[in-house]
C-alpha positions as CSV (number, residue, x, y, z in Angstrom):
1,M,-28.1,-21.1,0.5
2,I,-30.3,-19.0,2.8
3,F,-32.9,-16.8,1.2
4,N,-36.2,-15.1,1.7
5,P,-38.3,-14.7,-1.5
6,F,-40.6,-12.1,-0.1
7,T,-38.2,-9.7,1.7
8,P,-34.6,-10.1,0.7
9,I,-32.2,-10.5,3.6
10,P,-30.4,-7.1,4.1
11,K,-26.9,-6.8,2.9
12,S,-25.8,-4.3,5.7
13,D,-23.5,-5.7,8.4
14,K,-25.4,-3.4,10.8
15,S,-28.7,-5.1,10.3
16,H,-30.2,-7.1,13.2
17,V,-32.2,-9.1,10.6
18,R,-29.0,-10.1,8.8
19,G,-27.3,-10.9,12.1
20,W,-29.7,-13.8,12.7
21,S,-29.4,-15.0,9.1
22,Q,-25.6,-14.8,9.4
23,H,-25.8,-17.0,12.5
24,W,-27.8,-19.6,10.6
25,A,-25.3,-19.4,7.8
26,E,-22.5,-20.2,10.2
27,C,-24.4,-23.1,11.6
28,L,-25.1,-24.5,8.2
29,N,-21.8,-23.6,6.6
30,T,-23.6,-21.9,3.7
31,N,-24.1,-18.5,2.1
32,I,-26.8,-15.9,2.2
33,A,-28.5,-15.0,-1.1
34,D,-29.5,-11.5,-2.0
35,K,-32.3,-10.5,-4.4
36,S,-30.0,-10.9,-7.4
37,T,-28.8,-14.4,-6.5
38,T,-30.1,-17.2,-8.6
39,L,-31.3,-20.0,-6.4
40,F,-29.4,-23.3,-6.9
41,G,-27.8,-26.1,-5.0
42,H,-28.7,-29.2,-3.1
43,A,-30.3,-27.3,-0.2
44,L,-32.4,-24.1,0.1
45,Y,-32.9,-22.7,3.5
46,L,-35.9,-20.3,3.8
47,D,-35.3,-17.7,6.5
48,H,-38.7,-16.2,7.3
49,G,-37.1,-13.2,9.1
50,V,-36.2,-12.6,12.7
51,N,-39.5,-10.7,13.2
52,F,-41.8,-12.9,11.2
53,G,-45.2,-13.0,12.8
54,G,-47.0,-15.6,10.8
55,S,-48.4,-13.5,7.9
56,L,-47.1,-11.8,4.8
57,N,-46.7,-8.0,5.0
58,L,-46.1,-7.1,1.4
59,F,-46.4,-3.3,1.3
60,G,-45.7,-3.2,-2.4
61,G,-48.0,-6.1,-3.2
62,V,-46.9,-9.4,-4.9
63,T,-44.3,-8.0,-7.3
64,K,-42.9,-9.7,-10.4
65,E,-39.6,-10.0,-8.5
66,I,-41.3,-12.0,-5.7
67,I,-43.1,-14.3,-8.2
68,D,-39.8,-14.9,-10.2
69,K,-38.0,-15.8,-7.0
70,L,-40.7,-18.2,-6.0
71,I,-40.6,-19.9,-9.4
72,E,-36.8,-20.3,-9.0
73,M,-37.5,-21.9,-5.6
74,I,-40.1,-24.3,-7.2
75,D,-37.8,-25.2,-10.1
76,C,-34.7,-25.8,-7.9
77,P,-34.3,-29.5,-7.3
78,G,-32.6,-28.9,-4.0
79,Q,-34.3,-29.9,-0.7
80,L,-36.2,-26.9,0.8
81,Y,-35.8,-26.3,4.6
82,S,-37.8,-24.0,6.8
83,L,-35.6,-22.2,9.5
84,D,-36.9,-21.8,13.0
85,I,-40.6,-22.6,12.4
86,D,-42.7,-25.1,10.5
87,M,-43.3,-23.9,6.9
88,P,-46.2,-21.4,6.8
89,D,-48.9,-21.9,4.1
90,Y,-47.5,-19.3,1.8
91,D,-49.5,-20.9,-1.1
92,A,-52.8,-20.0,0.7
93,M,-51.6,-16.5,1.6
94,L,-50.8,-15.8,-2.0
95,K,-54.0,-17.3,-3.4
96,K,-55.9,-14.8,-1.2
97,R,-54.1,-12.1,-3.1
98,G,-55.0,-13.7,-6.4
99,V,-51.7,-15.3,-7.1
100,I,-51.6,-18.9,-8.1
101,L,-48.2,-20.6,-8.7
102,P,-48.3,-24.3,-9.9
103,G,-46.1,-26.5,-7.8
104,L,-45.7,-24.1,-4.9
105,Q,-47.8,-26.1,-2.5
106,D,-46.0,-29.3,-3.3
107,K,-42.6,-27.6,-2.8
108,L,-43.7,-26.1,0.6
109,S,-45.2,-29.4,1.7
110,S,-42.1,-31.3,1.1
111,S,-40.0,-28.9,3.2
112,I,-38.1,-30.0,6.3
113,T,-38.1,-27.8,9.5
114,L,-34.8,-26.9,11.1
115,R,-34.6,-25.3,14.5
116,Q,-31.6,-24.2,16.5
117,S,-32.3,-27.1,18.9
118,N,-31.3,-29.5,16.1
119,F,-27.7,-28.4,16.5
120,H,-25.9,-30.1,19.4
121,T,-23.0,-27.8,19.7
122,K,-21.0,-27.4,22.9
123,Y,-22.4,-24.1,23.8
124,K,-26.1,-23.3,24.3
125,V,-27.5,-19.8,24.6
126,Y,-31.0,-19.0,25.9
127,G,-32.5,-15.5,25.7
128,D,-34.3,-12.7,24.1
129,S,-33.6,-10.9,20.8
130,H,-30.2,-9.7,22.1
131,A,-29.0,-13.3,22.5
132,T,-27.3,-13.4,19.1
133,A,-25.0,-10.5,20.1
134,F,-23.7,-12.4,23.2
135,A,-23.5,-15.9,21.7
136,P,-20.0,-17.3,20.9
137,L,-19.3,-18.6,17.4
138,N,-20.6,-22.1,16.8
139,S,-23.2,-22.0,19.6
140,H,-26.9,-22.8,19.2
141,I,-29.3,-20.1,20.3
142,I,-32.8,-20.6,21.7
143,R,-34.2,-17.2,21.1
144,V,-37.5,-16.1,22.7
145,N,-38.3,-12.6,21.5
146,G,-39.8,-10.3,24.1
147,L,-39.2,-12.5,27.0
148,T,-38.5,-10.8,30.4
149,L,-36.1,-12.2,33.0
150,Y,-38.8,-11.9,35.6
151,R,-41.2,-14.2,33.6
152,A,-38.4,-16.6,32.7
153,L,-37.5,-17.1,36.4
154,E,-41.1,-17.1,37.7
155,D,-42.3,-19.6,35.1
156,K,-39.0,-21.7,35.2
157,L,-38.4,-21.3,31.4
158,I,-34.6,-21.2,31.4
159,P,-33.2,-24.6,30.5
160,E,-31.0,-26.1,33.2
161,N,-28.5,-27.2,30.5
162,A,-28.0,-23.7,29.1
163,D,-24.5,-22.3,29.2
164,L,-25.4,-18.6,28.9
165,V,-28.6,-16.7,29.8
166,V,-29.3,-13.4,27.9
167,L,-32.2,-11.7,29.6
168,G,-32.9,-8.5,31.6
169,S,-32.7,-5.8,29.0
170,I,-36.4,-5.8,28.4
171,D,-37.1,-5.7,32.2
172,I,-34.9,-2.6,32.5
173,R,-36.3,-0.9,29.4
174,H,-40.0,-1.3,30.2
175,H,-40.7,-2.7,33.7
176,I,-38.3,-1.7,36.4
177,G,-39.3,1.9,36.2
178,R,-42.9,1.0,36.9
179,Q,-42.0,-0.5,40.3
180,T,-42.5,1.4,43.6
181,N,-38.8,0.9,44.4
182,P,-36.8,0.3,41.2
183,D,-33.4,-0.2,42.9
184,A,-34.8,-2.8,45.3
185,S,-36.6,-4.5,42.4
186,I,-33.3,-4.7,40.4
187,V,-31.4,-6.2,43.4
188,K,-34.1,-8.7,44.0
189,L,-34.2,-9.8,40.3
190,A,-30.5,-10.0,40.0
191,T,-30.2,-12.0,43.2
192,K,-32.9,-14.5,42.1
193,L,-31.0,-15.0,38.9
194,A,-27.8,-15.5,40.8
195,Y,-29.2,-18.3,42.8
196,F,-30.6,-20.0,39.7
197,V,-27.3,-19.9,37.8
198,F,-25.3,-21.0,40.9
199,D,-27.5,-24.1,41.0
200,N,-26.9,-24.8,37.3
201,D,-23.4,-23.5,36.5
202,I,-24.6,-21.0,33.9
203,K,-23.1,-17.7,32.8
204,V,-25.1,-14.5,32.7
205,A,-25.2,-11.8,30.0
206,A,-25.3,-8.2,31.2
207,P,-28.2,-6.1,29.9
208,V,-27.2,-4.3,26.7
209,P,-26.0,-0.6,26.9
210,I,-28.9,1.8,27.0
211,E,-30.2,2.9,23.6
212,Y,-30.0,6.4,22.3
213,E,-33.4,8.1,22.9
214,G,-33.1,10.2,19.7
215,R,-33.9,7.0,17.7
216,K,-37.4,6.4,16.4
217,I,-38.2,2.9,17.7
218,P,-40.8,0.9,15.8
219,K,-44.1,0.5,17.6
220,T,-43.4,-3.3,17.8
221,G,-40.9,-2.4,20.5
222,F,-43.4,-0.4,22.6
223,Y,-45.0,-1.5,25.8
224,K,-48.2,0.2,26.9
225,G,-47.7,2.9,24.3
226,T,-44.1,3.9,25.2
227,P,-40.7,2.8,23.9
228,F,-39.2,2.8,27.4
229,T,-39.9,3.7,31.0
230,G,-37.7,6.0,33.0
231,T,-35.0,8.4,31.8
232,R,-31.9,7.2,30.1
233,E,-30.0,8.1,33.2
234,D,-32.4,6.0,35.3
235,R,-32.1,3.0,33.1
236,L,-28.3,3.2,33.0
237,E,-28.2,3.3,36.8
238,W,-30.4,0.2,37.0
239,T,-28.3,-1.5,34.4
240,M,-25.1,-0.9,36.3
241,L,-26.7,-1.9,39.6
242,F,-27.8,-5.1,38.0
243,I,-24.3,-5.9,36.9
244,K,-22.8,-4.9,40.3
245,T,-25.3,-7.0,42.2
246,L,-24.4,-10.1,40.1
247,R,-20.7,-9.4,40.4
248,D,-21.0,-8.9,44.2
249,L,-22.6,-12.4,44.3
250,S,-19.6,-13.8,42.3
251,V,-21.7,-14.5,39.1
252,D,-19.7,-14.8,35.9
253,V,-21.1,-11.9,33.9
254,V,-20.5,-11.6,30.1
255,L,-20.7,-8.0,28.8
256,P,-19.5,-5.8,26.0
257,P,-16.6,-3.4,26.7
258,E,-17.7,-1.3,29.7
259,S,-16.8,1.9,27.9
260,W,-19.9,1.3,25.7
261,Y,-22.1,1.8,28.7
262,L,-20.5,5.2,29.6
263,M,-19.9,6.8,26.3
264,H,-22.1,9.5,24.8
265,P,-25.4,7.8,23.8
266,E,-25.5,9.2,20.3
267,A,-21.9,8.2,19.7
268,Y,-22.6,4.7,21.0
269,A,-25.6,4.4,18.7
270,K,-23.7,5.5,15.6
271,E,-20.6,3.3,16.4
272,Y,-22.0,0.1,17.9
273,M,-25.8,-0.2,17.4
274,E,-27.5,-1.5,14.4
275,L,-29.5,0.6,11.9
276,S,-31.3,3.7,13.0
277,S,-34.6,2.3,14.2
278,S,-33.4,-0.5,16.6
279,V,-32.3,-1.2,20.2
280,H,-29.9,-3.9,19.2
281,I,-26.1,-4.1,19.0
282,S,-24.8,-4.1,15.4
283,P,-23.9,-7.6,14.1
284,K,-20.5,-6.4,13.2
285,N,-19.9,-5.6,16.9
286,Y,-21.2,-9.0,18.2
287,R,-19.1,-10.8,20.8
288,R,-18.1,-13.5,18.2
289,N,-16.2,-10.8,16.2
290,G,-13.5,-10.5,18.8
291,E,-13.9,-6.9,20.1
292,W,-15.2,-8.0,23.6
293,D,-12.9,-9.0,26.4
294,V,-14.8,-12.3,27.1
């Protein structure tokens, strides 16, 4: 089973955090534990969280609930796996907080790291944090949070064996509006992407529909102190120009229903986006769930 002893994986099917855990559960053919689930079985998969930054942020401190869950993990005879990253030294992090758990370091040290690249499925998706929404079922996802399309192309980061590239939303949200001629910048970026995918027979994901500006976006999503650059109308125009440019160049574009881009922004947010402080599509509305036309 997949679990997180420090921050339980959300139950909501509109949680971006759960969306990534659910993808892992599909890859591993296993279940997601909630805080009331007793840990058992031949394999435990520790999901550190889609936004894990390398340290513990325990706003309520190390609670009895956390300690009990860690003891369950230690006592469970099943193999411990670390998803996405090598196992962090949680033992040292807890000791700095005055918490000593016998057997924790041994359990962590014996863990095995699993990455998406370990899964040799027929479909490979490469992209930013929106990649999970566009990925078909049973694909493997190489996710690079915060990556811009501009940097990916300039630094040649996109794998030539990728099947789908999910990039561009961050460029439109933060960077295109800072250019002298945003429309020309969009056309140039889309054209450069088109030539890359033609050479490598790769599909392209459209940028996601523009988020509702009435949402309070976490500061982790800010760039130079702002949650976005340009008006919502500007960013919608750049998004549609990006899609049009790719289509005019005969690129195979994967996108949600086009009505999502044009509906009232608050209605779109309530119906199709995840929980209230996010820019992501709700997991229940991911491509793999069958509502899209592709």
